[in-house]
N, C-alpha and C positions, 0 to 999 in steps of 0.2 A: 217543651216538656223535658227533653233530654238535657237542656241547659240547666234547668232548676234542679234536676235530680243529680247531676254531676257536680254542681257547685257546692251543695251542703257537705258531701263527704270530703271534699278537698279542704274546706275551711276547718272542720274539726281536727283533721290530721295535723294541720299547721298549728292549731292551738295546743294540741297534745305535745308536739315537739318543743313549742315555746315554753310550756309549763315545766319542762325538765330542768336538769342542772344547768349551770352556766355554760358548759361546753355546747349544749344543744342550742342555746341562743346564738352562739358564735357560728354554728354550722348552718343555720337557716336564718336568712334575712329577708327583708321585703324585696330586695333586688334578686334573690334567687337562693339556690342551695349550694353549699360547698361540700364536696366529697373528697375523701383522701383514699387513694389506692392502697391495697395491702402491701405492695412492693415498697411504697414510700415509708410506711410504718416499719417494715422489716429492716430497711436500710438505717433508719434513725435508731432503732433499737440495737442493731448490730454494732453501730459506731459507738453508741453510748455504753454498751457492755464492754467493748474493747478498751475504753478509756480507763477502766478500773484496773489498778495494779494487782496482779495475781491471776488474771485471766491469761492463760497461755495461748489457747486457740478456741475456736468454736466449731460445733458440728460433731456428729458421730463419726466413728473411725472411717467408714466408707465414704462419706461426703468429704472428709478432710483429705483422704487419699486422692479422690477424684479432683478436688480443688487444687491440690499440689501439682497434679499432672497438667491441668488446664492452665495454671499460671506459667508453666514452662513453655507453652506453645507460643511461638512468635506471633505477634499481632493480637494476642488475647487481651481482654480488657483488664487483666490483673486480678488481684484477689477479690472474691465476692464478699462484700460486707454483709450480705444478708444470709450467709452460710450459718447454719445452726440456729436460725430464728424462724419460729412459726408464729403467725398472728391470725387472729380473727377480728375483723373490723366490721362494726355495725354503723349505723347512721351517726351515733353520738359516742359510742364506747369502743374500746379495743381491749383484747386479752392477748398476752404475749407469752410464748414459751421459748426458753433459751436452752440450748445444749452446749455445755462448756467443758473445757479441759483446764484444770486448776494446777498451778505451780505447787510443787512440794513445799511444805512448811507453812503454807498460808491457812489461816483459820477459815474453813469453808462456810461456817455460819456467818461470820463477820463479812466475808466476801459476798455472800449471797444477799445480805441486807444492803450492802453498798451498791451492788448491781441493781437490785430492785428499785432503790431510791433514785439512782441516776437515770435508769431507763424510763421510769415513770415520769420524772420531771422533764426529760428531753422530749418524749413523745407528746405529753400534754402541752408543753410550751410551744412546740413547733406545729402541732396539728390542731389543737383545740379539742381533741378527743379526750374523753374521760377514760383513763386506764384503770380497769377494774381488777386486773391481776397480772402479776409478772411471775411466772413459774420458772424455776431454774432446775435443770437436770445436770448433775455433774457426771459426765460420761467417762472421764479418765483423769489420771493424775500424771503430770509431767515430772519426770525425774531428770535433773541436769546430767548430761553425758549419757543418757539412756541409749542413744543410738550408737555411741562410740564404743560401748563395751562388748559388742557382739563378737568381733574377731580378735580383739586384743586380750581378753581375759583368759587366763589359763583354765583348763577344765578342772573341776573339783573331783571328778571321778576318772578312773583309768580303765 
């Protein structure tokens, strides 16, 4: 009796996932289920975002400062490609949030559209997940020579 009651719920769930979009069919096969960890999607999205010219850095100011310190520690794994990337991963879909620093002079609207397109294509191609949204939050603007001006610039007031 327990075999018959557990078998019907399992089969309708499989039919529902098969009836979904094409990525759902790729994530569930007769041989089993393919799942993708959030960390994998974060890394793919982070790398795809950094590929776009005009992105200076990723992450909010505190995470960028912590990342810079961590990179200088001998034996560290180097830069964290998932910094500034937040994801929600379901069985067949993913939603991605990016925190970026934009270089001065770049059109933020054009840059945002380019990032959204590149991240969506990369994640969908590599994971088979359907990316439902790519949200971009511009946290800062990078000014060339911004760090060099602190001690060298003369004071404007006396």
